[in-house]
C-alpha positions as CSV (number, residue, x, y, z in Angstrom):
1,M,106.3,98.0,119.3
2,P,109.8,97.8,117.9
3,A,110.1,97.8,114.1
4,V,110.0,94.3,112.6
5,D,111.8,92.8,109.6
6,T,110.3,93.1,106.1
7,A,111.2,89.5,105.5
8,D,108.9,88.4,108.4
9,L,105.9,90.5,107.0
10,V,106.3,89.2,103.5
11,T,106.8,85.6,104.6
12,A,103.7,85.7,106.8
13,A,101.6,87.3,104.1
14,R,102.7,84.8,101.5
15,A,101.9,81.9,103.8
16,K,98.3,83.2,104.2
17,G,97.8,83.9,100.5
18,Q,97.6,87.6,101.3
19,G,99.5,90.7,100.2
20,V,101.3,93.2,102.4
21,A,101.2,96.9,101.5
22,A,104.5,98.9,101.2
23,F,103.9,102.7,101.1
24,N,106.5,105.3,100.0
25,V,107.5,107.9,102.6
26,I,108.5,111.3,101.4
27,T,107.8,113.4,104.5
28,L,107.1,112.6,108.1
29,E,103.4,113.3,107.4
30,H,103.5,110.3,105.1
31,A,105.0,108.1,107.7
32,E,102.5,109.3,110.3
33,A,99.5,108.8,108.0
34,I,100.6,105.3,106.9
35,T,101.2,104.2,110.4
36,A,97.9,105.6,111.6
37,A,96.2,103.8,108.7
38,A,97.8,100.5,109.6
39,E,96.7,100.9,113.2
40,A,93.1,101.7,112.2
41,A,93.1,98.6,109.9
42,G,94.8,96.4,112.4
43,L,97.3,95.3,109.7
44,P,101.1,95.3,109.3
45,V,102.7,97.7,106.9
46,I,106.0,98.4,105.3
47,L,107.3,102.0,105.2
48,Q,109.8,102.6,102.4
49,V,112.1,105.4,101.5
50,S,113.2,105.7,97.9
51,E,116.5,107.0,96.5
52,N,114.4,109.8,95.0
53,A,113.1,110.8,98.4
54,V,116.6,110.8,99.8
55,K,117.7,113.1,97.0
56,F,114.8,115.4,97.8
57,H,116.1,115.7,101.3
58,G,119.6,116.7,100.3
59,G,121.0,113.3,99.6
60,R,121.3,112.3,103.3
61,P,119.1,109.2,104.2
62,E,119.7,109.3,107.9
63,P,117.3,112.1,109.0
64,L,114.2,110.8,107.1
65,L,115.0,107.2,108.0
66,A,115.5,108.1,111.7
67,G,112.2,110.0,111.9
68,T,110.4,107.2,110.0
69,A,111.9,104.5,112.3
70,A,110.8,106.5,115.4
71,I,107.2,106.5,114.1
72,A,107.4,102.8,113.3
73,A,108.7,102.1,116.8
74,G,105.7,103.8,118.4
75,A,103.2,101.8,116.3
76,T,100.7,99.3,117.8
77,V,101.0,97.1,114.7
78,P,104.0,95.5,113.0
79,V,105.8,98.1,110.9
80,A,109.0,97.4,108.8
81,L,111.4,99.9,107.3
82,H,112.6,99.4,103.7
83,M,114.6,101.3,101.1
84,D,113.1,101.4,97.6
85,H,114.7,101.7,94.2
86,V,118.2,102.1,95.4
87,E,120.6,102.4,92.5
88,S,123.6,103.7,94.4
89,E,125.7,101.1,96.3
90,E,126.8,103.9,98.6
91,L,123.2,104.7,99.5
92,L,122.4,101.0,100.0
93,R,125.2,100.8,102.6
94,A,124.1,104.0,104.2
95,G,120.5,102.8,104.5
96,V,121.7,99.5,106.1
97,A,123.9,101.5,108.5
98,A,120.8,103.6,109.4
99,G,118.9,100.4,110.4
100,V,116.6,99.3,107.5
101,S,115.8,95.6,107.4
102,S,115.5,95.4,103.7
103,V,116.5,97.1,100.4
104,M,115.3,97.1,96.9
105,F,118.5,97.2,94.9
106,D,117.5,98.4,91.4
107,A,119.9,97.5,88.6
108,S,117.1,97.0,86.1
109,K,118.3,99.7,83.8
110,L,121.4,97.7,83.0
111,E,121.7,94.9,80.5
112,Y,120.6,91.5,81.8
113,A,124.1,90.2,82.5
114,E,125.2,93.3,84.3
115,N,122.0,93.4,86.3
116,V,122.8,89.9,87.5
117,R,126.4,90.8,88.4
118,A,125.5,94.0,90.2
119,T,122.5,92.5,92.0
120,A,124.4,89.3,93.1
121,R,127.3,91.4,94.4
122,N,125.0,93.6,96.5
123,V,122.9,90.6,97.7
124,E,126.0,88.9,99.0
125,W,127.0,92.1,100.8
126,A,123.5,92.6,102.3
127,H,123.0,89.0,103.3
128,A,126.3,89.1,105.3
129,R,124.6,91.8,107.4
130,G,121.2,90.1,107.7
131,V,119.5,92.4,105.3
132,W,116.7,91.1,102.9
133,V,117.0,92.2,99.3
134,E,114.5,92.8,96.5
135,A,115.5,93.3,92.9
136,E,113.7,94.1,89.6
137,L,113.5,92.3,86.3
138,G,111.6,93.7,83.4
139,E,110.6,97.3,82.8
140,V,108.2,98.9,85.3
141,G,108.8,102.3,83.8
142,G,106.9,105.0,82.0
143,K,103.2,104.5,81.4
144,D,103.4,103.7,77.7
145,G,106.4,101.4,78.0
146,A,105.0,99.4,80.9
147,H,101.9,98.5,78.9
148,A,103.8,97.2,75.9
149,P,103.9,93.3,75.9
150,G,107.6,93.4,75.0
151,V,108.7,94.7,78.4
152,R,106.9,92.1,80.5
153,T,109.0,89.8,82.7
154,D,109.7,86.4,81.2
155,P,109.1,83.6,83.7
156,A,112.1,81.5,82.6
157,E,114.4,84.5,82.8
158,A,113.0,85.5,86.2
159,A,113.7,82.0,87.6
160,E,117.2,82.1,86.2
161,F,117.7,85.6,87.6
162,A,116.5,84.7,91.1
163,A,118.8,81.7,91.2
164,A,121.8,83.5,89.9
165,T,121.5,86.5,92.2
166,G,120.1,85.0,95.4
167,V,117.5,87.7,95.8
168,D,114.8,87.4,98.5
169,A,112.0,88.9,96.4
170,L,111.5,90.0,92.8
171,A,109.7,93.0,91.3
172,V,108.2,92.0,88.0
173,A,106.7,93.9,85.0
174,V,103.1,92.6,84.5
175,G,101.3,95.7,83.3
176,S,101.5,98.3,86.0
177,S,103.5,101.5,85.8
178,H,105.1,104.0,88.2
179,A,103.5,107.4,88.8
180,M,100.1,106.7,87.2
181,T,97.4,109.2,88.5
182,E,94.5,107.2,87.1
183,R,93.7,103.6,88.1
184,T,93.4,102.2,84.6
185,A,96.3,99.7,84.4
186,R,95.3,96.2,83.4
187,L,97.5,93.5,84.8
188,D,98.4,90.2,83.1
189,H,97.1,87.8,85.8
190,T,98.0,84.7,83.7
191,L,101.6,86.0,83.6
192,I,101.6,86.6,87.4
193,A,100.5,83.0,88.0
194,R,103.2,81.7,85.6
195,L,105.8,83.8,87.5
196,R,104.6,82.5,90.8
197,T,105.1,79.0,89.6
198,A,108.5,79.6,88.0
199,V,110.0,81.8,90.7
200,S,110.7,80.5,94.3
201,V,110.9,84.0,95.9
202,P,107.9,86.3,96.6
203,L,106.8,88.6,93.8
204,V,106.5,92.3,94.2
205,L,104.1,94.7,92.3
206,H,105.4,98.2,91.7
207,G,103.2,101.0,90.3
208,S,100.2,99.8,92.2
209,S,98.6,103.3,92.5
210,G,97.5,102.9,88.9
211,V,95.7,99.5,89.6
212,S,92.1,99.3,90.6
213,D,90.9,97.5,93.8
214,E,89.6,94.5,91.9
215,E,92.8,94.2,89.9
216,L,94.9,94.4,93.1
217,R,92.8,91.6,94.7
218,Q,93.2,89.4,91.6
219,A,97.0,90.1,91.5
220,V,97.4,89.0,95.1
221,A,95.2,85.9,94.4
222,A,97.4,85.1,91.4
223,G,100.6,85.3,93.4
224,M,101.7,88.9,94.1
225,V,102.8,89.4,97.7
226,K,104.5,92.8,98.4
227,I,102.4,95.6,96.9
228,N,104.2,99.0,96.4
229,I,102.1,102.2,96.6
230,G,103.3,105.7,96.3
231,T,101.5,108.1,94.0
232,A,98.0,107.3,95.5
233,L,99.2,108.9,98.7
234,N,100.6,111.9,96.9
235,I,97.3,112.5,95.1
236,A,95.5,112.4,98.4
237,F,98.1,114.7,100.1
238,T,98.0,117.3,97.4
239,A,94.2,117.3,97.2
240,G,94.0,117.9,100.9
241,V,96.4,120.9,100.7
242,R,94.5,122.3,97.6
243,D,91.1,122.0,99.2
244,H,92.2,123.7,102.4
245,L,93.9,126.5,100.7
246,A,91.0,127.0,98.3
247,A,88.7,127.3,101.3
248,H,91.1,129.3,103.4
249,P,93.3,131.3,101.1
250,D,94.8,133.4,103.8
251,T,96.4,130.4,105.6
252,V,100.1,130.7,106.3
253,D,100.5,128.2,109.1
254,P,101.5,124.9,107.3
255,R,99.9,122.9,110.1
256,R,96.5,124.1,109.0
257,Y,96.8,122.4,105.6
258,L,99.2,119.6,106.4
259,R,96.7,118.1,108.9
260,P,93.9,117.5,106.4
261,A,96.5,116.4,103.9
262,R,97.8,113.8,106.4
263,D,94.3,112.7,107.2
264,A,93.5,112.2,103.5
265,M,96.6,110.1,103.1
266,A,95.6,108.0,106.1
267,A,92.2,107.3,104.7
268,T,93.6,106.3,101.3
269,A,96.3,104.1,102.9
270,E,93.7,102.4,105.2
271,H,91.5,101.5,102.3
272,L,94.4,100.1,100.3
273,L,95.8,98.2,103.2
274,R,92.4,96.4,103.5
275,V,92.3,95.7,99.8
276,V,95.8,94.2,99.6
277,A,95.1,92.0,102.7
278,G,92.0,90.6,100.9
279,G,89.3,92.9,102.3
């Protein structure tokens, strides 16, 4: 079926009290695995390409986005295309031109006032083109920093930020961290509930690979809607490659080790899709 809008998937999940999983795509194998997982689970999914992934592919977003969009278009379940952690306004515009329905514009490294100004400017530009915008407030950064109470998102400031910028969704810092390889993060579910009450737009959890199944379920119950996952797939991908090459050290055809790597990612994604949806 044709790709759908991220806004529709997030709105539907929120209305049901469920989460919707958003997985990061680095290679076409990622997109194929995630889409196959969504079809196996019978659940919608968001495929997202980050600014870092674009840099890996030479700085041009169009080839990876085009391939990912083609895979999404052939899916039997609703699939949306999103750009994640875009700091460059030029890349934001290129992604929209390439057909994404939503963008996470990330000015969270800036001071609060400048974050508001930059985010509001880009929200206005994107909304004029029918594009849904996510932003970030707080620090979902390195493992140690993200677990320090001082970097959690303040509910009153979050409400002020959402109103001042006009964003459609807000990524908040509640205890998770990007790039964690162990699922040991402990989320502040009381804070999530306070943020849900204070902020009118859907909440987004970044760094979800470091969060256990039960913590994810509780986070969705407390008010998280869009659940971003990246590192968990890379762990599965790399393990698949390593296992194959350890067993078959003479392999030179990449298809031999990419197939089990893709299958491993699909299995991980299917499990997490079900968890996020309340399974």
